[in-house]
N, C-alpha and C positions, 0 to 999 in steps of 0.2 A: 556327644554334647552333654553338658552338665545337667543336673536335675532341674526340672521346670520350676519356676517360682510359684509361691502360693497365690491364691486368688487376688490378694491385695498387694502383691509384690510388684517390684518394678514391672301342525296336525289336520289333516283332512279326513281321517278315518272316522271321526265322531259324526253322529247323525246331524245333518244340517237343520237349522231352524228357519222358519219363515221370517222374512224381513219385509215390512210394508211401510210405506211412507205414512207419517202421521201429521196431517196439517195442524198447525199450532194455534189456529184461532179458536175461540171459545165455542163457536157454532158448529164445529166439525162433528161428524158422526162419531169419530173416535172418542171425542170428549164426552159425548152423550152416552156412549156405551161403556165407559170406563167404570170400574167397580166403585161402589159407594165407599167413602172414607172409612166407615166402620169395618169393612172387610179388607181394607188394605193393611199391609204391614206398617208398623209404627214408623219405620225409616222412610217409607213412601209418604205417609201422612205429614211427616215433619220436613219433607223436602222443601227448601226455600222456593218462594214464588217469584222473587226478584233478587238482584244482587245485594240489595240493602239487608236482606234477611240472612245472607251467607255469613257464617261464623268462621273467623280465621282468614288466612290468605290475604292479609292486609298489604303485603308487598306487591300483590297483583291487583287487588280490588280497592285499595285505599285511594284517596283523592290524588289525581294526577298520575296514578299508576297505569301500566299499559292496558290491562284488560278492562279496567273501568273506562278508560278513554275510548276503547273500541266500542263499548256498550253505549257510551254517551254520544259518540259521533256517528253511530249506526254504520260502522265500517267493518263488516265481518271479514275475517281472513283465516286461512288454514293454519292449524296449530297442532302441536303435540303437547299434551298435558302429562307431565311426569311427576309422579309422587307415590307415596305409600298408599295402601288401601284405606278407604274411609275418610278421604280428605276433600271430596267434592268434585271429582273429575267428571262423573256422569251428570251431576247437578249443573255444573257450568255449561256443559254441552246443551242440555235442555233449555237452560235460561237463554243461551245465545239464540237458539231457534225461535223462542218466544219473542225475544227482544227485537230480532231482525225480521220477524214474520216470515220465517222460512219453513218449508216442509222438512220434516225430521225423519231420518232413517237410522236405525240403530243396528249395528252388526257386531256380533260377538266373535272374536277371532278363535275362541275355544270351540265353538259349535259350527262355524260357518266356513265356507271355502269360496272358490272362484265362481261357482254357480250363484251363490247369494250376491256376490259382487256384481255379476252380470245383471241379475234381477234389479238391483239398486240402480244400475246405470240406465236400464230401460225405463224404470219409473221416473228417474230424474229427467230423462230426455223428453218424456211425455209432458212432465210438468213444466219444463223449460219452454216447450212449444206452446203450451197453453197460457202461461203467465209471464214468460220472459225472465223468470227468477231462478237462481240456482237452488240446489237442495243441500241442506246440511247433513252430511253423513258422519255419524259417530261410530268409530271403531274401537270397541273396548278390548283391552289387552292386545294392542296392535303388534307387540313384539312377538306374539305367537304365530303371526302370519309369516310364511316363508318369503323368499325374495320375489318369486314370480307373482305371488298373491299381492305383495306390497306394490310391485310394479304395475299391477292392473289398475291402480288408482291414478297413476301419473298423468296420462293424457287427459283425464277428466278434471283433474285439479288444474292443469295448465289451461284447459279450454274455458274454465269458469263454470263448468257444469256442476261441480261439487265444491262446497266449502268443507274441507276435510278436517275433522277433529279426531285425533287419535289419543287414546289414553293408555299409559303404560306405567308399570311399577319398576321397569328395568331402565338402565341408562340408555337413552335413545342413540347415543353415539355408537354403541355397540350393537344394538338390537334393531334399529330402523335403518333401512337403506339410505345411503347418502343422497341419492337422487330425490327421494321423497322428503328427506330431512331438509334439503336445501330449499324446498318449496313451502316449508311450514315454519312458523315461529315456535320455539320451544319455551314453555313456561314451566317452572319448577314449583310444585305445590308442597307444602310442608305439613307434618303432623300437627294436630291441634295442641296448643299449649294447655296446661292444666286449667288455667283460668277460663280458657275458651271452651273446654269441655264442661266446666262448671256452668257456664252461661247456657250451653245446650241442655244440660240437665234441668236447670231452673225453668227454661222456656218449655221444655217437654212436660214437666209436672204441672205447670200453670195452664197449659193449653189442653193437654190430654188426660191428666189425672188430678183434677182439682180436688177430688174427694180424698186424696191421700196426702198426708204430710210426710216429709222426708227428714229423718234424723240427721244431724250434722255429720256424724261418723259414717252413716250409710252413704251420704253424699260423697264423702272422701273416698270410700271404697269404689263407688261407681266411676269416679274420675280416674282412680289408679288402675282399675281393671281395663278401662278403655284404652290406655296407652296411646292417646292421641288419635284414636280411630273413632270417628263419629258413628259409623255404622255399628261397630261393636258396642259402643255406649248405648245406642238406641235399642239394640237387640237385648242387652242386659236389662234395660229398663222395662221393655215389653214383657219379658219372661217373668221378672220378679213382681212387677205390678199386677200382671194377670193372676199369678198365684196368690198375691195378697188380697185382691178383690174377691177371688173365689172363697177365701177364708173370712170374708167380711171384716178385714183389718182396716184400720184408719190411719196407721202410720207404718212406714217402711223403716225398719230398724237395721242396725249393723248385724246383729245376730241372725236375723231372718235372711239377710242377703248372703251371709256365709253359708247358710243351709240351702238357699234357693239356687245359687249360681255355682257351677262347677269351677274348679281351679282353672285359672286362665293364664297361660304362659305369655310372657312378653313376646311381641311380634318378632319373629326371626325367620326370614325367608331363605331357606337353604338354596344357594345358587342365585339369590336375588341381590339387589343393590345393598340392602341392609347387611347381608352376609359379608360382602366384600368391604363394606365400611368398617365393620367390627374387627375383621381379621387385620385390616390395615391399621386400626387403632392399637391392636395388640402388638403387632410387629413394631410400630413406631414407639410404643411405650417401652418395649425391651431395648430397642436401639437407643432410646433416650435415657436408659438407666433408671427407670422409675418402677420399682417392683410392685408398689401398691396399685398403680394404674394398670400394669400388666396383669396382675391377679384379677383386678376388677373386670377387664375385658374378657379374660379367659372364662371367668365364672358367668359373665353375661351370655357368652356363647353356649356354654354348657346348659345354663338355665333355659335357653331358647331352643334346645334340642340339637345342637351341633354334635356330630359324631366326634367323640374324643380322639379317635384315630386320625381324623383330619388335623386336629390341633397338634397332635404329636408329630405329624409330618412337617407341619409348619415350624415347629420349634427346632427341628433338625436343620431346616433351611436357615432359620435365624442364626443358629450357632455357626453355621458355615459361612454365611454372608457377612454377619456383623461382628462376630467375635474372632473366629478363625484362629490364627496362630498366636494371637495375643493371649489366649487361654485355651489350648487344645482340649482341656478336660470338659469344656462346655459341650463340645460335640459328643463326647463320651456320655455325659450326663443326659443329654437329650435322647441319645440312642437307648440308654438304659431305661429311661422313663417310658419310652414307647414299648420296650420289651416287658417292663413291669405291668403296664396297662394290659397287654395281651394276656399276661398270666393271671391277673387279678380281676380284670373287668371293672365295671362301675359298681358302686362308687369308690371302692377302695383304691383302684388304680389311678383315679383322678388326682389323688394326693401326690403321686409321683410326678404327674404333669405339673402340678402346682410348684413342687420343689424345683423342677427344671426351669419353669418360668422365672422364679425368683433368682436362681443362680445366673441365668442368662442375663437378667436385667442388671445385676450388680457386677458382672464380670467385666474385665478390661475389654475395650472394643477396638476392632480393627477391620476395615474393609479393604486392606491392602491387596490381599490375594484376589478378592472379587473384582477390584478395579483393574489389577494387572491382567487377569484372565480376559476380561472384556476388551481391554485395550489391545492385547496381542491378537485376539480373534479379529477385531476390526482391522488391525494393520495387515494381517495375512490376507483378509478378504480383498483389500485394496491394493496390496503389493503384488509384484510378479513372482513367479516360481523361481526360487533361488536354489542352486545345487548344493548338496551337502559337501563340505570340504573333503578332499581325498583322505586327509589324515584322520578324519572322524568316521570314515566308512569301515565296515567290517569286511574281512577277506576270507570267507569260508572256502573258497576254491583256489586252485593253483593259478588259474587264469587271472582271477581278480588280484591275487597277490602279485603276479607279474605286471599287472597294469598299475600297480602302485597304491592299491587300496590299503589304507591303514598306515602308510609310510609316514614316519615322523610323529606318530601318536605318543604322547607322554602318559604313562600309567601313574595316576595321581598317588596311589598308595606307596610308590617307590620314591616319591618326592618329599622334601622336608615339610613337616606339618600336614602330610597327606594332601598337599595343594600344589598343583603345577603352576607356579607363579609365572605370569606373563603369557599364559596360553589364551587362545581365542576360540570360543565355541560357537559363535554366531556365524552365519554365512557371510561371505565377502560383501562388503558395503554396509554392513550393520554393526561394525565395530563400535563399541562404546554405547550402544543403545541400551536404555534401562526402562522397564515398565513396572517392575516390582519395587515399591518404596515402603518398607515397613514403618510402622508408627513408632512413637516413643512410649508406648503403653504395654504393660505386661511382658510376656515373653517376646513380643514383637520388638521391644527395645533391645533385648539381647541379640536377636537376629540382626537388627540394624547395626549393632556394634561389630558383630562378626563380619558382616558384609563390608563394613568400613575397613576392617583389618585386611580382608581379601584384596580390596582396592589398593591399599598401601603396598602390599606385597607385589601386586601386579606392576604398579608404577615403579617400584624399586628395580624389578627385573628388567623392565623396558629401558630404564635409565642406564643400566649396566650392559645393555645390548644382549641380554639373555632371553628375552621373551620372543614370541613369534612375531615375524615381520611379514607384512603383506605389501 
């Protein structure tokens, strides 16, 4: 074959925690014994008391939206709240219990197991017998429960004993049992927008720190560090304001915040939904031939703590799937980048990954091999077992030779152009089938031309009666 064209050429082991029902009316003993606000964390003190105080989530809580309608009509139902940390999943569960005047039981899937679920069932049964009302059971990080633990909720959700509210940062389609998922509405919560975080900052300083003023640049830093996470925002405010008051300061400045708060990475949950969203964005940017976007997403992942080795493996996959034979050097460059990173490590080796990302983004694209591979695998899975034609079989023994193995095979190197014109290599019944269709980009285009020439030679041989007949 001639030289390739250039780039632009043609858990249950953790100790369990106690879970007790908390009646949600103001006269309850639990309410009277709760810690005074001054001793509560700022995030708890600032927790909304009703849905009108909730910041963000307007797609769920705005006028006429599903959760607001549920609150206004007093019709509780089981649900899964799916969203990143610090967007109000726990808050909404508590507000539901208050709004519907239901007993509230909170279970952490990180610390609890079947024992705690059974205790919750027993308490809910007692309460149902006494009041005739269900119990709202909130399961934080429900995706951490295994199948049997999730199944334990099913009969009680179906019977109406529980109003089940699960919170998860993972895609419930993958992490929550389909049986439980079918019995609960799924609501997607979103990270807070910068202006919404700003509203939270202003509300917090007005209510909790009126003695402190906030410099505009310091306010911007708090918003940026929060990255859409209300809890992170409040924790940052609590730490910095506490330090400022200890020093008898009257204003929170940007310079003080830079000293008081440690460097905070953007949220990047390895193995979580955010992780797969970002790698998907990187892959699609490479496929879409946008080197700037591809570099952006790669750097976002590195900035968030992603292992560069994972990125290097994904780049190799992109080269094989989306570039392939349109530019075979893309695979070589991806492999070389992975090897360079192993030799140099971070941060020097990351530059090799950046070089590979840019090359892959601007290289000619072809998924012809990827498509053909999947199509053939699918066909074989659905098709019957077809015998290998006798002339294509090997004859390593005398018996096999006597049986006709290899009879009529044409050795391509002995034929004109090293091509046995008119030969058929597919099993009987599949003559003329094609799965591989090269594109008209890069080296793919030349492969396409060569295959077209092979087709012409075959047709000419058959027309002359020289090709194989079946």
